C-alpha positions as CSV (number, residue, x, y, z in Angstrom):
1,M,0.0,0.0,0.0
2,G,1.0,3.6,-0.3
3,E,1.7,3.5,-4.0
4,T,-0.3,5.5,-6.5
5,H,-1.6,3.9,-9.8
6,R,-2.9,6.5,-12.3
7,T,-5.5,5.7,-14.9
8,R,-7.2,8.0,-17.3
9,G,-9.6,9.3,-14.6
10,R,-12.1,6.4,-14.4
11,T,-14.0,6.7,-11.1
12,I,-15.2,3.5,-9.6
13,T,-18.6,4.3,-8.1
14,G,-20.8,2.6,-5.5
15,A,-23.0,1.4,-8.4
16,D,-20.0,-0.2,-10.0
17,V,-19.2,-2.0,-6.8
18,A,-22.8,-3.1,-6.3
19,N,-23.0,-4.4,-9.9
20,F,-19.7,-6.2,-9.6
21,A,-20.8,-7.8,-6.3
22,G,-24.0,-9.0,-8.0
23,V,-22.1,-10.5,-10.9
24,S,-19.3,-12.0,-8.9
25,G,-21.3,-13.1,-5.8
26,D,-18.8,-11.3,-3.6
27,F,-20.8,-9.4,-1.0
28,N,-18.1,-9.2,1.6
29,E,-18.6,-6.3,3.9
30,L,-15.3,-4.9,2.8
31,H,-17.0,-4.0,-0.4
32,T,-20.7,-3.6,0.5
33,D,-21.1,-2.3,4.1
34,A,-20.2,1.4,4.5
35,E,-21.2,1.4,8.1
36,A,-19.0,-1.5,9.1
37,M,-16.1,-0.1,7.1
38,A,-16.3,3.4,8.6
39,D,-14.4,2.1,11.6
40,S,-11.8,0.2,9.6
41,Q,-8.2,1.3,8.9
42,F,-9.5,2.6,5.5
43,G,-12.5,4.5,6.8
44,E,-14.7,3.4,3.9
45,R,-15.6,0.5,1.6
46,I,-12.9,-0.9,-0.7
47,A,-13.6,-1.8,-4.3
48,H,-13.1,-5.3,-5.4
49,G,-9.5,-5.8,-6.7
50,A,-10.8,-7.6,-9.8
51,L,-13.1,-4.7,-10.5
52,V,-10.3,-2.2,-10.2
53,C,-8.1,-4.2,-12.5
54,S,-10.8,-4.7,-15.0
55,V,-11.2,-0.9,-15.5
56,D,-7.5,-0.2,-15.5
57,Q,-7.0,1.9,-18.7
58,N,-3.3,2.3,-18.7
59,G,-2.9,-0.7,-20.9
60,D,-1.1,-2.7,-18.2
61,T,-1.3,-6.4,-18.8
62,V,-0.6,-7.2,-15.1
63,C,-2.6,-5.7,-12.3
64,S,-0.9,-5.5,-8.9
65,C,-2.5,-7.3,-6.0
66,E,-1.7,-4.3,-3.9
67,L,-3.9,-1.9,-5.9
68,L,-6.6,-0.3,-3.7
69,A,-9.6,1.8,-4.6
70,L,-11.8,3.3,-1.9
71,V,-15.5,3.7,-2.6
72,R,-16.9,7.1,-1.7
């Protein structure tokens, strides 16, 4: 953590996370429960790693497992 990964400005929204959870079946509170995550070290929900990698528009062929996107 602590590294920055720049894309062309694609914002991952709460709707993106909800849709991805529905398609993937991953409804873990890390991604879906804003209230539970408010007290976490991140302070908010975390987007699914696979979702973040799927919208990476830098043309990278490998997505780092350390990539993190907070959902606001």
